[in-house]
Each structure stands twice: as structure tokens, then as C-alpha cells.
DSSP file (Angstrom, degrees, kcal/mol; ACC not computed):
  #  RESIDUE AA STRUCTURE BP1 BP2  ACC     N-H-->O    O-->H-N    N-H-->O    O-->H-N    TCO  KAPPA ALPHA  PHI   PSI    X-CA   Y-CA   Z-CA
    1    1 A M              0   0    0      0, 0.0     2,-0.4     0, 0.0     0, 0.0   0.000 360.0 360.0 360.0 139.0    0.0    0.0    0.0
    2    2 A K        -     0   0    0      1,-0.0     2,-0.4     0, 0.0     0, 0.0  -0.655 360.0-131.0 -83.5 132.2    1.3    3.4   -0.9
    3    3 A K        -     0   0    0     -2,-0.4     2,-0.2     1,-0.0    -1,-0.0  -0.690  15.8-136.6 -83.2 130.8    1.7    5.8    2.0
    4    4 A K        -     0   0    0     -2,-0.4    27,-0.2     1,-0.1     2,-0.2  -0.532  24.0-108.7 -81.4 151.6    0.3    9.3    1.7
    5    5 A Q        -     0   0    0     -2,-0.2     2,-0.1     1,-0.1    -1,-0.1  -0.529  32.8-107.2 -79.8 146.7    2.3   12.3    2.8
    6    6 A C        -     0   0    0     -2,-0.2     2,-0.6    23,-0.1    23,-0.2  -0.463  32.1-129.0 -68.0 143.8    1.4   14.2    5.9
    7    7 A V  E     -A   28   0A   0     21,-2.8    21,-3.1    -2,-0.1     2,-0.6  -0.876   9.8-141.1-108.1 119.5   -0.2   17.6    5.2
    8    8 A N  E     +A   27   0A   0     -2,-0.6    19,-0.3    19,-0.2     3,-0.2  -0.675  27.0 170.0 -73.8 116.3    1.3   20.6    7.0
    9    9 A L    > > +     0   0    0     17,-2.5     3,-1.3    -2,-0.6     5,-0.5   0.274  43.5 105.0-114.6  11.5   -1.6   22.8    8.0
   10   10 A S  G > 5S+     0   0    0     16,-1.0     3,-0.9     1,-0.3    -1,-0.1   0.815  77.1  57.6 -59.7 -33.6    0.1   25.4   10.3
   11   11 A A  G 3 5S+     0   0    0      1,-0.2    -1,-0.3    15,-0.2    -2,-0.1   0.658  96.5  63.5 -74.7 -14.9    0.0   28.1    7.7
   12   12 A K  G < 5S-     0   0    0     -3,-1.3    -1,-0.2    13,-0.2    -2,-0.2   0.585  95.7-140.8 -83.4 -12.6   -3.9   27.8    7.4
   13   13 A N  T < 5 -     0   0    0     -3,-0.9     2,-0.9    -4,-0.4    -3,-0.1   0.905  27.4-178.7  53.8  50.4   -4.2   28.9   11.0
   14   14 A I      < +     0   0    0     -5,-0.5    11,-2.5    11,-0.5     2,-0.4  -0.741  10.5 170.9 -87.9 108.2   -7.0   26.5   11.8
   15   15 A I  E     +B   24   0A   0     -2,-0.9     2,-0.3     9,-0.2     9,-0.2  -0.935   7.8 166.8-125.5 139.8   -7.9   27.3   15.5
   16   16 A F  E     -B   23   0A   0      7,-2.5     7,-3.0    -2,-0.4     2,-0.4  -0.979  30.1-118.7-146.6 162.2  -10.7   26.1   17.7
   17   17 A E  E     +B   22   0A   0     -2,-0.3     2,-0.3     5,-0.2     5,-0.2  -0.843  33.1 163.8-103.9 135.6  -11.7   26.0   21.4
   18   18 A Q  E >   -B   21   0A   0      3,-2.6     3,-1.4    -2,-0.4    -2,-0.1  -0.938  68.6  -7.6-152.5 131.0  -12.4   22.8   23.3
   19   19 A D  T 3  S-     0   0    0     -2,-0.3     3,-0.1     1,-0.3    -1,-0.0   0.896 128.5 -56.2  52.0  45.2  -12.6   22.1   27.1
   20   20 A D  T 3  S+     0   0    0      1,-0.2     2,-0.4    21,-0.0    22,-0.3   0.732 115.4 117.4  61.2  23.5  -11.4   25.7   27.7
   21   21 A L  E <   -B   18   0A   0     -3,-1.4    -3,-2.6    20,-0.1     2,-0.6  -0.956  64.9-131.6-121.3 142.5   -8.3   25.2   25.7
   22   22 A T  E     -BC  17  40A   0     18,-2.1    18,-2.8    -2,-0.4     2,-0.4  -0.831  29.7-169.7 -95.5 123.3   -7.3   26.9   22.5
   23   23 A K  E     -BC  16  39A   0     -7,-3.0    -7,-2.5    -2,-0.6     2,-0.4  -0.920   9.1-165.7-118.4 136.3   -6.2   24.2   19.9
   24   24 A K  E     -BC  15  38A   0     14,-2.1    14,-2.8    -2,-0.4     2,-0.5  -0.985  22.6-126.7-125.2 133.4   -4.4   24.8   16.6
   25   25 A V  E     + C   0  37A   0    -11,-2.5   -11,-0.5    -2,-0.4    12,-0.2  -0.646  34.8 165.9 -78.6 126.1   -4.2   22.2   13.9
   26   26 A I  E     +     0   0A   0     10,-3.0   -17,-2.5    -2,-0.5   -16,-1.0   0.831  59.5  10.2-104.4 -47.0   -0.6   21.7   12.8
   27   27 A L  E     -AC   8  36A   0      9,-1.1     9,-2.5   -19,-0.3     2,-0.5  -0.999  54.0-152.4-146.0 134.0   -0.4   18.5   10.8
   28   28 A F  E     -AC   7  35A   0    -21,-3.1   -21,-2.8    -2,-0.4     7,-0.2  -0.950   8.8-162.8-110.6 125.1   -2.8   16.0    9.3
   29   29 A N  E  >> - C   0  34A   0      5,-3.2     4,-1.5    -2,-0.5     5,-1.4  -0.882   4.8-173.6-108.1 101.7   -1.6   12.4    8.9
   30   30 A P  T  45S+     0   0    0      0, 0.0    -1,-0.1     0, 0.0   -25,-0.1   0.658  80.2  63.4 -70.3 -14.3   -3.9   10.7    6.4
   31   31 A N  T  45S+     0   0    0    -27,-0.2   -26,-0.0     1,-0.2    -2,-0.0   0.875 119.9  22.5 -75.9 -38.9   -2.3    7.3    7.0
   32   32 A K  T  45S-     0   0    0     -3,-0.4    21,-0.2     2,-0.1    -1,-0.2   0.475 102.7-126.3 -99.6  -8.1   -3.4    7.2   10.6
   33   33 A M  T  <5 +     0   0    0     -4,-1.5    20,-2.4     1,-0.2    21,-0.4   0.925  67.2 126.3  55.3  48.1   -6.2    9.6   10.3
   34   34 A T  E   < -CD  29  52A   0     -5,-1.4    -5,-3.2    18,-0.3     2,-0.3  -0.867  48.8-144.7-126.6 159.3   -4.9   11.8   13.1
   35   35 A V  E     -CD  28  51A   0     16,-2.9    16,-3.1    -2,-0.3     2,-0.6  -0.952  14.2-133.1-121.7 151.5   -4.0   15.4   13.5
   36   36 A D  E     -CD  27  50A   0     -9,-2.5   -10,-3.0    -2,-0.3    -9,-1.1  -0.906  29.9-163.8 -99.9 127.5   -1.2   16.9   15.5
   37   37 A L  E     -CD  25  49A   0     12,-3.1    12,-2.5    -2,-0.6     2,-0.6  -0.860  19.8-140.8-114.5 143.5   -2.6   19.9   17.7
   38   38 A S  E     -CD  24  48A   0    -14,-2.8   -14,-2.1    -2,-0.3     2,-0.5  -0.937  27.9-156.5 -98.7 120.5   -0.7   22.7   19.4
   39   39 A V  E     -CD  23  47A   0      8,-3.0     8,-1.5    -2,-0.6     2,-0.4  -0.873  11.4-172.9-108.2 128.6   -2.6   23.2   22.7
   40   40 A R  E     -C   22   0A   0    -18,-2.8   -18,-2.1    -2,-0.5     2,-0.5  -0.964   4.4-165.9-118.7 135.8   -2.5   26.5   24.6
   41   41 A E  S >  S-     0   0    0     -2,-0.4     3,-1.8     4,-0.4   -20,-0.1  -0.978  73.8 -18.6-125.1 123.3   -4.0   27.1   28.1
   42   42 A D  T 3  S-     0   0    0     -2,-0.5    -1,-0.1   -22,-0.3     3,-0.1   0.853 122.0 -61.6  55.6  38.4   -4.5   30.6   29.5
   43   43 A G  T 3  S+     0   0    0      1,-0.2    -1,-0.3   -21,-0.0     2,-0.1   0.657 103.2 137.6  66.0  15.7   -2.0   32.0   26.9
   44   44 A K    <   -     0   0    0     -3,-1.8    -3,-0.3     1,-0.2    -1,-0.2  -0.441  66.4 -66.3 -83.4 164.2    0.8   29.9   28.3
   45   45 A N        -     0   0    0     -2,-0.1    -4,-0.4    -5,-0.1    -1,-0.2  -0.073  60.5-117.3 -50.3 149.3    3.3   28.0   26.1
   46   46 A S        -     0   0    0     -6,-0.1     2,-0.3    -3,-0.1    -6,-0.2  -0.477  18.0-152.3 -95.3 163.6    1.8   25.2   24.0
   47   47 A L  E     -D   39   0A   0     -8,-1.5    -8,-3.0    -2,-0.1     2,-0.5  -0.920  21.1-119.1-127.5 160.5    2.3   21.5   23.9
   48   48 A I  E     +D   38   0A   0     -2,-0.3     2,-0.4   -10,-0.2   -10,-0.2  -0.835  32.8 175.1-102.1 127.4    1.8   19.1   20.9
   49   49 A E  E     -D   37   0A   0    -12,-2.5   -12,-3.1    -2,-0.5     2,-0.5  -0.973  29.8-126.3-130.6 148.8   -0.7   16.3   21.1
   50   50 A T  E     -D   36   0A   0     -2,-0.4   -14,-0.2   -14,-0.2    -2,-0.0  -0.819  32.0-174.2 -92.9 129.5   -1.9   13.7   18.6
   51   51 A F  E     -D   35   0A   0    -16,-3.1   -16,-2.9    -2,-0.5     2,-0.2  -0.946  30.1-106.8-127.9 140.9   -5.8   13.7   18.3
   52   52 A P  E >   -D   34   0A   0      0, 0.0     3,-1.1     0, 0.0     4,-0.3  -0.484  23.3-136.2 -65.5 135.6   -8.0   11.4   16.3
   53   53 A F  G >  S+     0   0    0    -20,-2.4     3,-1.6     1,-0.2   -19,-0.1   0.875 102.0  62.7 -58.7 -38.7   -9.4   13.1   13.2
   54   54 A A  G 3  S+     0   0    0    -21,-0.4    -1,-0.2     1,-0.3   -20,-0.1   0.712  98.4  56.6 -62.8 -22.1  -12.9   11.7   13.9
   55   55 A H  G <  S+     0   0    0     -3,-1.1    -1,-0.3     2,-0.0    -2,-0.2   0.473  82.9 105.6 -92.2  -0.6  -13.1   13.6   17.2
   56   56 A L  S <  S-     0   0    0     -3,-1.6     5,-0.0    -4,-0.3    -3,-0.0  -0.390  85.2 -90.7 -71.8 154.2  -12.6   17.0   15.7
   57   57 A P     >  -     0   0    0      0, 0.0     4,-2.0     0, 0.0     3,-0.4  -0.356  36.9-114.0 -61.9 149.8  -15.6   19.4   15.4
   58   58 A K  H  > S+     0   0    0      1,-0.2     4,-1.5     2,-0.2    -2,-0.1   0.810 115.2  54.4 -53.7 -38.7  -17.5   19.1   12.1
   59   59 A A  H  > S+     0   0    0      1,-0.2     4,-1.1     2,-0.2    -1,-0.2   0.866 109.0  49.1 -65.3 -39.5  -16.5   22.6   11.0
   60   60 A I  H  > S+     0   0    0     -3,-0.4     4,-2.0     1,-0.2    -2,-0.2   0.848 105.3  57.6 -69.5 -36.9  -12.8   21.9   11.5
   61   61 A K  H  X S+     0   0    0     -4,-2.0     4,-2.4     1,-0.2    -1,-0.2   0.906 103.8  53.4 -61.4 -41.1  -13.0   18.6    9.6
   62   62 A K  H  < S+     0   0    0     -4,-1.5    -1,-0.2     1,-0.2    -2,-0.2   0.863 109.5  47.5 -65.2 -35.0  -14.3   20.5    6.6
   63   63 A L  H  < S+     0   0    0     -4,-1.1    -1,-0.2     1,-0.2    -2,-0.2   0.849 112.4  50.2 -71.8 -33.6  -11.3   22.9    6.7
   64   64 A V  H  <        0   0    0     -4,-2.0    -2,-0.2     1,-0.2    -1,-0.2   0.927 360.0 360.0 -67.7 -48.0   -8.8   20.0    7.1
   65   65 A K     <        0   0    0     -4,-2.4    -1,-0.2    -5,-0.2    -2,-0.1   0.478 360.0 360.0 -69.7 360.0  -10.1   17.9    4.2
């Protein structure tokens, strides 16, 4: 099976709020159907987390695809 390349989405500035945290989509991995998110809390420095694509809000999924 041919592997698809990961899509860098940091330039698109896709940001959403979830659980009182600001999350920004950085990278979409179509092979695993996950996104890497930069998470900020109260304006403090961010951390990177891997998040399942299926759990994103519907409006954000449309922007990623």
C-alpha cells in the first residue's frame, strides 16, 4: 500500500476552542487519520498532542479535508 504524505496545516491557522483550551491544527496524517494539535492554556506556552481526526468538530473537519 502506498503511503500518503502528511499535510502541514500550520499556515492555514485553523484554531478552535475545546474544554477551555485553544487548539491549533498543525499537521494532518492521512495514513493514521490523526492530527497534531498545538494546545494553549491561558495564553501559556503550548504542547503538541496527537488527536483522532474523527473527534474533531465538524466545521474543523471541513477545513482540514
